[in-house]
Structure formats: structure tokens, C-alpha cells
C-alpha positions as a Markdown table, in Angstrom:
| # | Residue | x | y | z |
|---|---|---|---|---|
| 1 | Met | -53.9 | -32.6 | 38.3 |
| 2 | Thr | -55.4 | -29.1 | 37.9 |
| 3 | Ile | -58.0 | -27.8 | 35.4 |
| 4 | Gln | -55.3 | -25.6 | 33.8 |
| 5 | Glu | -53.1 | -28.6 | 33.2 |
| 6 | Ile | -56.0 | -30.5 | 31.7 |
| 7 | Arg | -56.8 | -27.5 | 29.4 |
| 8 | Glu | -53.2 | -27.5 | 28.3 |
| 9 | Leu | -53.5 | -31.2 | 27.4 |
| 10 | Val | -56.7 | -30.4 | 25.4 |
| 11 | Gln | -54.8 | -27.7 | 23.6 |
| 12 | Val | -52.1 | -30.2 | 22.7 |
| 13 | Val | -54.7 | -32.6 | 21.3 |
| 14 | Thr | -56.3 | -29.7 | 19.4 |
| 15 | Glu | -53.1 | -28.3 | 17.9 |
| 16 | Ser | -51.6 | -31.7 | 17.0 |
| 17 | Gly | -54.7 | -33.1 | 15.5 |
| 18 | Ile | -54.4 | -36.5 | 17.3 |
| 19 | Ala | -57.6 | -38.4 | 18.0 |
| 20 | Glu | -56.9 | -39.6 | 21.5 |
| 21 | Leu | -54.5 | -38.9 | 24.4 |
| 22 | Glu | -54.0 | -40.7 | 27.7 |
| 23 | Val | -51.8 | -39.3 | 30.5 |
| 24 | Glu | -51.0 | -40.9 | 33.8 |
| 25 | Arg | -49.5 | -38.9 | 36.6 |
| 26 | Gly | -49.2 | -40.6 | 40.0 |
| 27 | Asp | -52.6 | -41.8 | 41.1 |
| 28 | Asn | -54.4 | -39.7 | 38.4 |
| 29 | Arg | -55.1 | -40.8 | 34.9 |
| 30 | Val | -56.6 | -38.6 | 32.2 |
| 31 | His | -58.0 | -39.9 | 29.0 |
| 32 | Ile | -58.8 | -37.3 | 26.2 |
| 33 | Lys | -60.6 | -38.4 | 23.1 |
| 34 | Arg | -61.8 | -36.3 | 20.2 |
| 35 | Ser | -65.4 | -37.2 | 19.1 |
| 36 | Tyr | -66.9 | -36.5 | 15.6 |
| 37 | Gly | -70.3 | -37.3 | 14.2 |
| 38 | Val | -74.1 | -36.7 | 14.5 |
| 39 | Ser | -76.2 | -36.3 | 17.6 |
| 40 | Gln | -76.0 | -39.1 | 20.1 |
| 41 | Glu | -78.1 | -40.0 | 23.0 |
| 42 | Val | -76.9 | -40.7 | 26.5 |
| 43 | Val | -78.0 | -44.1 | 27.7 |
| 44 | Val | -77.9 | -45.2 | 31.3 |
| 45 | Asn | -76.3 | -48.6 | 31.6 |
| 46 | Ala | -77.8 | -49.4 | 35.1 |
| 47 | Ala | -80.6 | -48.1 | 37.3 |
| 48 | Gln | -79.4 | -45.0 | 39.1 |
| 49 | Pro | -80.8 | -41.7 | 40.3 |
| 50 | Val | -80.2 | -38.6 | 38.2 |
| 51 | Gln | -78.2 | -35.9 | 39.9 |
| 52 | Ser | -77.8 | -33.3 | 37.2 |
| 53 | Met | -77.5 | -33.0 | 33.5 |
| 54 | Gln | -74.4 | -30.8 | 32.8 |
| 55 | Pro | -72.3 | -30.5 | 29.7 |
| 56 | Ala | -69.5 | -33.0 | 29.9 |
| 57 | Tyr | -65.8 | -32.4 | 29.4 |
| 58 | Val | -63.8 | -34.3 | 26.8 |
| 59 | Gln | -61.7 | -35.9 | 29.4 |
| 60 | Gln | -62.8 | -39.0 | 31.5 |
| 61 | Ala | -60.9 | -40.1 | 34.5 |
| 62 | Ser | -60.6 | -43.9 | 35.0 |
| 63 | Ala | -58.4 | -43.5 | 38.1 |
| 64 | Pro | -59.5 | -41.9 | 41.3 |
| 65 | Ala | -60.6 | -38.3 | 40.6 |
| 66 | Ala | -58.5 | -35.4 | 41.6 |
| 67 | Pro | -59.8 | -33.3 | 44.5 |
| 68 | His | -61.0 | -30.5 | 42.2 |
| 69 | Leu | -63.3 | -32.8 | 40.1 |
| 70 | Pro | -67.0 | -32.6 | 40.8 |
| 71 | Val | -68.3 | -35.1 | 43.3 |
| 72 | Ala | -71.8 | -36.4 | 44.1 |
| 73 | Val | -73.6 | -34.3 | 46.8 |
| 74 | Asp | -75.8 | -37.2 | 47.7 |
| 75 | Ser | -74.4 | -40.8 | 47.9 |
| 76 | Ala | -77.8 | -42.0 | 46.6 |
| 77 | Met | -77.3 | -40.0 | 43.4 |
| 78 | Gln | -74.7 | -40.5 | 40.6 |
| 79 | Thr | -73.4 | -38.2 | 38.0 |
| 80 | Ile | -73.8 | -39.4 | 34.5 |
| 81 | Lys | -71.0 | -38.0 | 32.1 |
| 82 | Ala | -71.8 | -37.4 | 28.4 |
| 83 | Pro | -69.8 | -39.7 | 26.2 |
| 84 | Ile | -69.5 | -36.9 | 23.5 |
| 85 | Val | -69.0 | -33.2 | 23.3 |
| 86 | Gly | -72.0 | -31.2 | 22.0 |
| 87 | Thr | -75.1 | -29.1 | 22.9 |
| 88 | Phe | -77.1 | -30.6 | 25.7 |
| 89 | Tyr | -81.0 | -30.9 | 25.1 |
| 90 | Glu | -83.1 | -32.0 | 28.1 |
| 91 | Ala | -86.2 | -32.4 | 25.9 |
| 92 | Pro | -86.9 | -33.7 | 22.4 |
| 93 | Ser | -88.2 | -30.3 | 21.3 |
| 94 | Pro | -88.8 | -26.9 | 22.9 |
| 95 | Asp | -92.5 | -27.7 | 23.4 |
| 96 | Ser | -92.0 | -31.2 | 24.7 |
| 97 | Pro | -91.5 | -32.2 | 28.4 |
| 98 | Ala | -88.0 | -33.1 | 29.6 |
| 99 | Phe | -86.8 | -36.6 | 29.3 |
| 100 | Val | -86.2 | -36.7 | 33.0 |
| 101 | Lys | -86.1 | -34.3 | 35.9 |
| 102 | Val | -83.6 | -34.1 | 38.7 |
| 103 | Gly | -84.3 | -36.6 | 41.3 |
| 104 | Asp | -86.1 | -39.1 | 38.9 |
| 105 | Thr | -85.1 | -42.7 | 39.0 |
| 106 | Val | -84.0 | -44.0 | 35.7 |
| 107 | Lys | -83.5 | -47.5 | 34.4 |
| 108 | Ala | -81.2 | -49.0 | 31.8 |
| 109 | Gly | -81.9 | -48.1 | 28.3 |
| 110 | Gln | -84.0 | -45.0 | 29.2 |
| 111 | Val | -83.2 | -41.8 | 27.3 |
| 112 | Ile | -82.3 | -39.1 | 29.7 |
| 113 | Ala | -80.9 | -36.3 | 27.3 |
| 114 | Lys | -80.0 | -35.5 | 23.8 |
| 115 | Ile | -76.5 | -34.1 | 22.8 |
| 116 | Asp | -75.9 | -32.5 | 19.4 |
| 117 | Pro | -72.2 | -32.1 | 18.7 |
| 118 | Ala | -72.7 | -30.1 | 15.5 |
| 119 | Asp | -72.8 | -26.5 | 16.7 |
| 120 | Ser | -70.2 | -26.9 | 19.3 |
| 121 | Gln | -68.1 | -28.9 | 16.9 |
| 122 | Asn | -68.4 | -26.2 | 14.3 |
| 123 | Thr | -67.1 | -23.7 | 16.8 |
| 124 | Val | -64.2 | -26.0 | 17.7 |
| 125 | Asp | -63.5 | -26.8 | 14.1 |
| 126 | Gln | -63.5 | -23.1 | 13.2 |
| 127 | Ser | -61.3 | -22.3 | 16.1 |
| 128 | Gln | -59.0 | -25.1 | 15.2 |
| 129 | Ala | -59.0 | -23.9 | 11.6 |
| 130 | Asp | -58.1 | -20.5 | 12.8 |
| 131 | Leu | -55.4 | -22.0 | 14.9 |
| 132 | Val | -54.0 | -23.9 | 12.0 |
| 133 | Ser | -54.1 | -20.8 | 9.8 |
| 134 | Ala | -52.4 | -18.8 | 12.5 |
| 135 | Asn | -49.7 | -21.4 | 13.0 |
| 136 | Ser | -49.2 | -21.5 | 9.3 |
| 137 | Lys | -48.8 | -17.8 | 9.2 |
| 138 | Val | -46.4 | -17.9 | 12.0 |
| 139 | Met | -44.4 | -20.7 | 10.3 |
| 140 | Gln | -44.5 | -18.8 | 7.0 |
| 141 | Ala | -43.5 | -15.6 | 8.6 |
| 142 | Gln | -40.7 | -17.3 | 10.5 |
| 143 | Gln | -39.5 | -19.0 | 7.3 |
| 144 | Thr | -39.7 | -15.7 | 5.4 |
| 145 | Leu | -37.9 | -13.9 | 8.2 |
| 146 | Ala | -35.2 | -16.6 | 8.4 |
| 147 | Met | -34.7 | -16.5 | 4.7 |
| 148 | Gln | -34.7 | -12.7 | 4.9 |
| 149 | His | -32.1 | -12.9 | 7.7 |
| 150 | Leu | -29.9 | -15.2 | 5.6 |
| 151 | Gln | -30.2 | -12.9 | 2.6 |
| 152 | Asn | -29.6 | -9.8 | 4.8 |
| 153 | Asp | -26.6 | -11.4 | 6.5 |
| 154 | Ala | -25.1 | -12.4 | 3.1 |
| 155 | Ser | -25.9 | -8.9 | 1.7 |
| 156 | Leu | -24.4 | -7.2 | 4.8 |
| 157 | Arg | -21.3 | -9.4 | 4.7 |
| 158 | Ser | -20.9 | -8.8 | 0.9 |
| 159 | Ala | -21.6 | -5.1 | 1.2 |
| 160 | Thr | -19.2 | -4.7 | 4.2 |
| 161 | Gln | -16.5 | -6.6 | 2.4 |
| 162 | Ala | -17.0 | -4.6 | -0.7 |
| 163 | Val | -16.8 | -1.3 | 1.3 |
| 164 | Glu | -13.7 | -2.4 | 3.1 |
| 165 | Gly | -12.1 | -3.6 | -0.2 |
| 166 | Val | -13.0 | -0.3 | -1.9 |
| 167 | Arg | -11.7 | 1.6 | 1.1 |
| 168 | Val | -8.3 | -0.2 | 0.8 |
| 169 | Lys | -8.4 | 0.4 | -2.9 |
| 170 | Leu | -9.1 | 4.1 | -2.3 |
| 171 | Thr | -6.3 | 4.4 | 0.1 |
| 172 | Gln | -3.9 | 2.7 | -2.3 |
| 173 | Ala | -5.1 | 5.0 | -5.1 |
| 174 | Lys | -4.6 | 8.1 | -3.0 |
| 175 | Asp | -1.1 | 6.9 | -2.0 |
| 176 | Gln | -0.2 | 6.2 | -5.6 |
| 177 | Ala | -1.6 | 9.6 | -6.7 |
| 178 | Gly | 0.5 | 11.3 | -4.0 |
| 179 | Leu | 3.6 | 9.3 | -4.9 |
| 180 | Gln | 3.1 | 10.0 | -8.6 |
| 181 | His | 2.8 | 13.8 | -7.9 |
| 182 | Ala | 6.0 | 13.7 | -5.8 |
| 183 | Val | 7.8 | 11.7 | -8.5 |
| 184 | Thr | 6.6 | 14.2 | -11.2 |
| 185 | Val | 7.7 | 17.2 | -9.2 |
| 186 | Thr | 11.1 | 15.7 | -8.4 |
| 187 | Ser | 11.6 | 14.6 | -12.1 |
| 188 | Ile | 10.7 | 18.1 | -13.4 |
| 189 | Glu | 13.0 | 19.8 | -10.9 |
| 190 | Gln | 15.9 | 17.4 | -11.7 |
| 191 | Ala | 15.3 | 17.9 | -15.4 |
| 192 | Gln | 15.3 | 21.7 | -15.0 |
| 193 | Gln | 18.6 | 21.6 | -13.0 |
| 194 | Asn | 20.2 | 19.3 | -15.6 |
| 195 | Leu | 19.1 | 21.6 | -18.4 |
| 196 | Ile | 20.5 | 24.7 | -16.6 |
| 197 | Ala | 23.9 | 22.8 | -16.0 |
| 198 | Ala | 23.9 | 21.7 | -19.7 |
| 199 | Arg | 23.3 | 25.3 | -20.9 |
| 200 | Glu | 26.0 | 26.6 | -18.7 |
| 201 | Lys | 28.5 | 24.1 | -20.1 |
| 202 | Leu | 27.3 | 25.0 | -23.6 |
| 203 | Ala | 28.0 | 28.7 | -23.0 |
| 204 | Gln | 31.4 | 27.9 | -21.6 |
| 205 | Ala | 32.2 | 25.6 | -24.5 |
| 206 | Gln | 31.1 | 28.3 | -27.0 |
| 207 | Glu | 33.2 | 30.9 | -25.2 |
| 208 | Glu | 36.2 | 28.6 | -25.2 |
| 209 | Ala | 35.7 | 27.8 | -28.9 |
| 210 | Lys | 35.5 | 31.5 | -29.6 |
| 211 | Val | 38.7 | 32.4 | -27.7 |
| 212 | Gln | 40.7 | 29.3 | -28.6 |
| 213 | Pro | 41.8 | 30.5 | -32.1 |
| 214 | Glu | 43.1 | 33.8 | -30.7 |
| 215 | Leu | 44.9 | 31.9 | -27.9 |
| 216 | Thr | 46.4 | 29.5 | -30.5 |
| 217 | Asn | 47.6 | 32.4 | -32.7 |
| 218 | Met | 49.0 | 34.3 | -29.8 |
| 219 | Ala | 50.9 | 31.1 | -28.6 |
| 220 | Ile | 52.3 | 30.6 | -32.1 |
| 221 | Ser | 53.3 | 34.2 | -32.5 |
| 222 | Gln | 54.9 | 34.2 | -29.1 |
| 223 | Ala | 56.7 | 31.0 | -29.9 |
| 224 | Asn | 58.0 | 32.5 | -33.2 |
| 225 | Ser | 59.2 | 35.5 | -31.4 |
| 226 | Val | 61.0 | 33.4 | -28.8 |
| 227 | Leu | 62.5 | 31.3 | -31.5 |
| 228 | Ser | 63.7 | 34.3 | -33.5 |
| 229 | Ala | 65.3 | 35.8 | -30.3 |
| 230 | Ala | 67.0 | 32.5 | -29.5 |
| 231 | Lys | 68.4 | 32.1 | -33.0 |
| 232 | Ser | 69.6 | 35.7 | -32.9 |
| 233 | Thr | 71.3 | 35.1 | -29.5 |
| 234 | Tyr | 72.8 | 31.9 | -30.8 |
| 235 | Gln | 74.2 | 33.6 | -33.9 |
| 236 | Gln | 75.5 | 36.5 | -32.0 |
| 237 | Thr | 77.1 | 34.3 | -29.4 |
| 238 | Lys | 78.6 | 32.1 | -32.0 |
| 239 | Ser | 79.8 | 34.7 | -34.4 |
| 240 | Ala | 80.6 | 37.8 | -32.4 |
| 241 | Met | 80.8 | 37.7 | -28.6 |
| 242 | Val | 82.5 | 34.3 | -28.3 |
| 243 | Pro | 85.2 | 34.7 | -30.9 |
| 244 | Gln | 86.2 | 38.1 | -29.5 |
| 245 | Ala | 86.6 | 36.8 | -26.0 |
| 246 | Val | 88.5 | 33.7 | -27.2 |
| 247 | Ser | 90.8 | 35.9 | -29.4 |
| 248 | Thr | 91.6 | 38.2 | -26.6 |
| 249 | Ala | 92.3 | 35.3 | -24.3 |
| 250 | Leu | 94.3 | 33.6 | -27.0 |
| 251 | Ala | 96.4 | 36.7 | -27.6 |
| 252 | Ser | 97.1 | 37.1 | -23.9 |
| 253 | Leu | 98.1 | 33.4 | -23.9 |
| 254 | Asn | 100.4 | 33.8 | -26.9 |
| 255 | Gln | 102.0 | 36.9 | -25.3 |
| 256 | Ala | 102.5 | 35.0 | -22.1 |
| 257 | Arg | 104.0 | 32.1 | -24.0 |
| 258 | Ala | 106.4 | 34.5 | -25.8 |
| 259 | Asn | 107.4 | 36.3 | -22.5 |
| 260 | Phe | 108.0 | 32.9 | -20.9 |
| 261 | Ser | 110.1 | 31.7 | -23.8 |
| 262 | Tyr | 112.2 | 34.9 | -23.7 |
| 263 | Ala | 112.5 | 34.7 | -19.9 |
| 264 | Asp | 113.5 | 31.0 | -20.1 |
| 265 | Gly | 116.1 | 31.7 | -22.8 |
| 266 | Asp | 117.4 | 34.8 | -20.9 |
| 267 | Leu | 117.8 | 32.8 | -17.7 |
| 268 | Ala | 119.7 | 30.1 | -19.5 |
| 269 | Arg | 122.1 | 32.7 | -21.1 |
| 270 | Gln | 122.6 | 34.4 | -17.7 |
| 271 | Lys | 123.5 | 31.2 | -16.1 |
| 272 | Lys | 126.0 | 30.4 | -18.9 |
| 273 | Leu | 127.5 | 33.9 | -18.6 |
| 274 | Leu | 127.6 | 33.5 | -14.8 |
| 275 | Ala | 129.5 | 30.2 | -15.3 |
| 276 | Lys | 132.0 | 32.1 | -17.5 |
| 277 | Gly | 132.2 | 34.9 | -15.0 |
| 278 | Phe | 130.8 | 37.5 | -17.4 |
| 279 | Val | 127.8 | 38.4 | -15.2 |
| 280 | Ser | 127.1 | 38.6 | -11.5 |
| 281 | His | 124.9 | 36.4 | -9.4 |
| 282 | Ser | 122.4 | 39.3 | -9.0 |
| 283 | Thr | 121.9 | 39.4 | -12.8 |
| 284 | Val | 121.1 | 35.7 | -12.7 |
| 285 | Glu | 118.7 | 36.1 | -9.8 |
| 286 | Ser | 117.0 | 38.9 | -11.8 |
| 287 | Ala | 116.7 | 36.6 | -14.7 |
| 288 | Glu | 115.2 | 33.9 | -12.5 |
| 289 | Gln | 112.6 | 36.4 | -11.1 |
| 290 | Arg | 111.6 | 37.3 | -14.6 |
| 291 | Tyr | 111.4 | 33.7 | -15.5 |
| 292 | Ala | 109.1 | 33.0 | -12.5 |
| 293 | Val | 106.9 | 36.0 | -13.4 |
| 294 | Ala | 106.7 | 34.9 | -17.0 |
| 295 | Lys | 105.8 | 31.3 | -16.0 |
| 296 | Ala | 103.1 | 32.5 | -13.7 |
| 297 | Thr | 101.7 | 34.8 | -16.3 |
| 298 | Leu | 101.7 | 32.0 | -18.8 |
| 299 | Glu | 99.8 | 29.6 | -16.5 |
| 300 | Asn | 97.3 | 32.3 | -15.7 |
| 301 | Ala | 96.8 | 33.1 | -19.4 |
| 302 | Gln | 96.3 | 29.4 | -20.1 |
| 303 | Asp | 93.7 | 29.2 | -17.3 |
| 304 | Val | 91.9 | 32.3 | -18.6 |
| 305 | Tyr | 91.9 | 30.9 | -22.1 |
| 306 | Asn | 90.7 | 27.5 | -21.0 |
| 307 | Thr | 87.9 | 29.2 | -18.9 |
| 308 | Ile | 86.8 | 31.5 | -21.7 |
| 309 | Asn | 86.9 | 28.7 | -24.1 |
| 310 | Glu | 84.8 | 26.5 | -21.9 |
| 311 | Gln | 82.4 | 29.4 | -21.2 |
| 312 | Thr | 82.2 | 30.1 | -24.9 |
| 313 | Arg | 81.2 | 26.5 | -25.6 |
| 314 | Gly | 78.7 | 26.7 | -22.8 |
| 315 | Gln | 77.2 | 29.9 | -24.1 |
| 316 | Ile | 77.0 | 28.4 | -27.5 |
| 317 | Asp | 75.4 | 25.2 | -26.2 |
| 318 | Ala | 73.0 | 27.3 | -24.1 |
| 319 | Ala | 72.1 | 29.4 | -27.0 |
| 320 | Gln | 71.6 | 26.3 | -29.1 |
| 321 | Ala | 69.4 | 24.7 | -26.4 |
| 322 | Thr | 67.4 | 27.9 | -26.2 |
| 323 | Val | 66.9 | 27.7 | -29.9 |
| 324 | Glu | 65.8 | 24.1 | -29.7 |
| 325 | Gln | 63.4 | 24.9 | -26.9 |
| 326 | Ala | 61.9 | 27.7 | -28.8 |
| 327 | Glu | 61.5 | 25.5 | -31.8 |
| 328 | Leu | 59.7 | 22.9 | -29.7 |
| 329 | Ala | 57.5 | 25.5 | -28.2 |
| 330 | Leu | 56.6 | 26.6 | -31.7 |
| 331 | Arg | 55.8 | 23.1 | -32.7 |
| 332 | Ile | 53.6 | 22.7 | -29.6 |
| 333 | Ala | 51.8 | 26.0 | -30.3 |
| 334 | Lys | 51.1 | 24.9 | -33.8 |
| 335 | Ala | 50.0 | 21.5 | -32.7 |
| 336 | Asn | 47.7 | 23.1 | -30.2 |
| 337 | Arg | 45.7 | 24.6 | -33.1 |
| 338 | Ile | 43.8 | 21.3 | -32.9 |
| 339 | Gln | 42.3 | 22.7 | -29.8 |
| 340 | Asp | 40.3 | 25.0 | -32.1 |
| 341 | Thr | 38.6 | 21.9 | -33.5 |
| 342 | Thr | 38.4 | 20.2 | -30.1 |
| 343 | Lys | 36.6 | 23.3 | -28.7 |
| 344 | Gln | 34.2 | 23.3 | -31.6 |
| 345 | His | 33.5 | 19.6 | -31.0 |
| 346 | Asn | 32.9 | 20.4 | -27.3 |
| 347 | Val | 30.3 | 23.0 | -28.5 |
| 348 | Val | 28.6 | 20.4 | -30.6 |
| 349 | Ser | 28.6 | 17.9 | -27.7 |
| 350 | Ala | 27.3 | 20.5 | -25.3 |
| 351 | Gln | 24.5 | 21.4 | -27.8 |
| 352 | Ala | 23.5 | 17.8 | -28.0 |
| 353 | Val | 23.5 | 17.5 | -24.2 |
| 354 | Val | 21.3 | 20.6 | -24.0 |
| 355 | Lys | 18.8 | 19.1 | -26.5 |
| 356 | Gln | 18.8 | 15.8 | -24.4 |
| 357 | Met | 18.1 | 17.8 | -21.3 |
| 358 | Glu | 15.3 | 19.8 | -23.0 |
| 359 | Ala | 13.8 | 16.5 | -24.2 |
| 360 | Ala | 14.1 | 15.1 | -20.7 |
| 361 | Leu | 12.4 | 18.2 | -19.2 |
| 362 | Lys | 9.6 | 18.0 | -21.8 |
| 363 | Ser | 9.2 | 14.3 | -21.0 |
| 364 | Ala | 9.0 | 15.0 | -17.3 |
| 365 | Gln | 6.4 | 17.7 | -18.0 |
| 366 | Asp | 4.4 | 15.4 | -20.2 |
| 367 | Asn | 4.5 | 12.8 | -17.5 |
| 368 | Ala | 2.6 | 15.3 | -15.3 |
| 369 | Thr | -0.5 | 14.0 | -17.1 |
| 370 | Gln | 0.0 | 10.9 | -15.0 |
| 371 | Asp | -1.0 | 13.0 | -12.1 |
| 372 | Lys | -4.4 | 13.6 | -13.8 |
| 373 | Val | -4.6 | 9.9 | -14.5 |
| 374 | Lys | -4.0 | 9.0 | -10.9 |
| 375 | Asp | -6.4 | 11.7 | -9.8 |
| 376 | Gly | -9.0 | 10.2 | -12.2 |
| 377 | Asp | -8.3 | 6.8 | -10.6 |
| 378 | Val | -8.9 | 8.3 | -7.2 |
| 379 | Ala | -12.2 | 9.9 | -8.4 |
| 380 | Ala | -13.3 | 6.6 | -9.9 |
| 381 | Val | -12.5 | 4.7 | -6.7 |
| 382 | Gln | -14.3 | 7.3 | -4.7 |
| 383 | Ala | -17.4 | 6.9 | -6.9 |
| 384 | Glu | -17.0 | 3.1 | -6.4 |
| 385 | Phe | -16.8 | 3.7 | -2.7 |
| 386 | Lys | -20.0 | 5.7 | -2.7 |
| 387 | Gln | -21.7 | 2.9 | -4.6 |
| 388 | Ala | -20.5 | 0.3 | -2.1 |
| 389 | Gln | -21.5 | 2.5 | 0.8 |
| 390 | Ala | -24.9 | 3.0 | -0.7 |
| 391 | Ala | -25.2 | -0.8 | -1.2 |
| 392 | Leu | -24.2 | -1.3 | 2.5 |
| 393 | Asp | -26.8 | 1.3 | 3.5 |
| 394 | Thr | -29.4 | -0.6 | 1.5 |
| 395 | Ala | -28.4 | -3.9 | 3.1 |
| 396 | Arg | -28.7 | -2.3 | 6.6 |
| 397 | Ser | -32.1 | -0.9 | 5.6 |
| 398 | Asn | -33.2 | -4.4 | 4.5 |
| 399 | Ala | -32.0 | -5.7 | 7.9 |
| 400 | Tyr | -34.1 | -3.1 | 9.6 |
| 401 | Gln | -37.1 | -4.2 | 7.5 |
| 402 | Ala | -36.4 | -7.7 | 8.7 |
| 403 | Thr | -36.6 | -6.3 | 12.2 |
| 404 | Ile | -40.0 | -4.8 | 11.3 |
| 405 | Lys | -41.1 | -8.2 | 10.0 |
| 406 | Gln | -40.2 | -9.6 | 13.4 |
| 407 | Gly | -43.2 | -7.6 | 14.6 |
| 408 | Asp | -45.4 | -9.4 | 12.1 |
| 409 | Ile | -44.2 | -12.7 | 13.6 |
| 410 | Thr | -45.0 | -11.3 | 17.0 |
| 411 | Gln | -48.5 | -10.4 | 15.8 |
| 412 | Ala | -48.9 | -13.8 | 14.2 |
| 413 | Lys | -47.9 | -15.5 | 17.4 |
| 414 | Ala | -50.4 | -13.3 | 19.3 |
| 415 | Gln | -53.0 | -14.5 | 16.9 |
| 416 | Val | -51.9 | -18.1 | 17.6 |
| 417 | Lys | -52.4 | -17.5 | 21.3 |
| 418 | Arg | -55.8 | -16.0 | 20.7 |
| 419 | Ser | -56.7 | -19.0 | 18.5 |
| 420 | Val | -55.5 | -21.4 | 21.1 |
| 421 | Ala | -57.5 | -19.6 | 23.7 |
| 422 | Ala | -60.5 | -19.7 | 21.4 |
| 423 | Val | -60.2 | -23.4 | 20.9 |
| 424 | Thr | -59.7 | -24.0 | 24.6 |
| 425 | Asn | -62.7 | -21.8 | 25.4 |
| 426 | Ala | -64.8 | -23.6 | 22.8 |
| 427 | Val | -63.9 | -27.0 | 24.2 |
| 428 | Thr | -64.4 | -25.7 | 27.8 |
| 429 | Ile | -67.8 | -24.3 | 26.9 |
| 430 | Ile | -68.8 | -27.6 | 25.3 |
């Protein structure tokens, strides 16, 4: 076991505050015991030569000593180890002779030295107090830093979540503002187009309402004229043209009937005269020819009369139908005067539609204020985002301050090392 390892064990005893420690490693056994109290004297338990009076260490080996431990130079001498740690005095006072000198033979119960643990113990105690204070500072700094880390982590998480939440909110606000603007523009354009179409329909309805009475009067006047002409044609056909044609045909028919009757009677007489021998056969044949001509003329006259009669009835019926059609057209033209009222109603309806479209356009234009509202929402969320970003920056700054405090812990640990070294040196010096 090396000196460094023993010093480390001493440091363990000093830092932990335990009173006694015994460590066994292989063939070596080290026993470390803290001693407190007033000055003590070293008493020799058996007669033995004095080798040297040196300050003793706090450890005492009961097992065989390690190679590095001090050994007796002369086998006739024996090293006497101090039972306590303190300041070694070889005489009772500065002016007094030493208790013993090197090489003297001592006996049991003889005082050979005086050890005062007060000064050395004060140094050890102060070093230990400094060590405890340094450890306390390290622990406090570590606790403070741990707490600061927890707070900083929570603040960073909260601030980061807040920034991300506000970022999403800002994106949504911008999207809604853009959508609202597009909806507003589309609504206004559609309302303007509807208003233009409504005004065009109103102008057309007004023009139709203005022209319709003239059209109605013209239609009625034309129907009256057509009816008058149809009636005149009907009367003329019925009273003048038709009777004259029928009379002419009837006269021709009557003449043909008379000629046929005469030819028929003449033929009968000629046949009778032929039978009595008063006339020749040629005379009868001439009478037969006249009979045939008269018969053909009668049939033709009858056909002409029938045709003219039928044509006359057809002309009269046609004229009558024309009159009836003209009367119907007149009634329709008069009935169409209701179109004047209808066109006026169309004007009123078109005016109402124009007013609706004007109201719709105004409403769409008024809704443009929603754009400002959405823009205001975006501005508010942007301000909120700046606040969240500022909070995040503050949390990051606090985290940096925690990093700075890590330096404080490093310094405190360095102080602990220095205190440990001071305690170790104090114990070693003793």
C-alpha cells in the first residue's frame, strides 16, 4: 500500500467525519483513528533504545509493514510511534534539557517526549471546516443549478411550445385573412355582375313597356282593317259577284234546256212525219243532229251551273271564314292589351331585382371590413408571436446563465480540492 493510497484513506476519514477506519488489503492492514484532546505524553512500555523522535502519522500498521514504511537502521534500536497527532516537544520548555537524546536507553514509564495536538488539530479542524464549507457550497450550487436546469427546461419547453402554437395560429390567421380577401373580392365582383345584368333587364323591360301600347294599338288597328276588308269581300262576294255568275250560268242552263226541249220535240215530229211519208230521212237525221247538239249543250250548261254554284258557295264560305279569322285576330289583338300591364309589371319586378342587387353589392362591400378584421387578427397574432419569441429568448438566456453558474460549481469543486489538499497536508505535516 502506497503513501498516496494511505493519504486518500485519510481524506476519506476527514471528509466523512468518522472516528476510526481499518482497511486490510492482502498482507497489509491499516488502522486510521482520529484523536482529539489535550497534550499527551508518550510512554515507553518496555526498556528499549531510542532511535529517533519524529512526528507520527495517524495510521498504525498491525500487520507487517509495507516496503515503503520506515524501518530501523539498527536492530538494537526501535522506533517509538506517537499515539496521537500533534506538535512534538523534546523538552518540557525551551530552556530545559531534552527528555532523552538519540541513543539513550530508556525504561518503562520514562517520559521521552511531549506531544501537543492543539495547534495541529486547529489547523486540521480549520481545514476540515473549510472542506465542509466548500462541500456545502458545491452541494448548494449543484442543487441551485439542478433546480435552475429544471426551471430552465420547463421554461424552454413552455416557451418553445408557446412559440410553435402561436406560429401555427399565425399561419392560420394569415390563411384566413387571405381566404377572406379572396371571398370578399369574388363576392363584390359577382354582385357587380349581377347588378349590371339586373339593370340591363330593367332597361329592356322599360323599353318593352314603353313600346308595348303602340304595338297593341297597331295590332288592334291592323286587325280592324283586316276585318273590315274581309267583311267587304264577303258582302261583295255574296251580293254582287256570286249572284251575277250564278244568273249567267242559270240563264245559259235555261236556254240550253229550252233548246233541248225544242230539239227533242222537233225530232219526235220529224219521226212521225217520216212515218207518214211527209219528210225524208235526211230531215229526220238533221233533227237527230240538232237533238244531240242540244242535249250536249244542256249537259254542259248544267255542269257549268253546278260548278259556278259550287264555286260561289266556296267563295262565300271562304269570305265568311276570312271574316271570322279577322274577328278572331281582332279579339286576340284586343286581348293582348294585357301585355301593356304585364310589361309594366315586368318593369316593377326588374326594379325590385335591381334594388336587391344593389343591396347585395353594398353588403359585399360592407363585408370588406372583415378583411380589416382578419388583418387585425393577423397583427394581434404577430404581436403575440413576438411576445412568445421574446419569452423564448429570455428562457434561452436563463439557460445560458445556468451554464455560467456551472462555472461557479467548477470553482467550488476546485475549492473543495484545495480544501482536501489542505486537510491532507495538515494531517501529513502532523
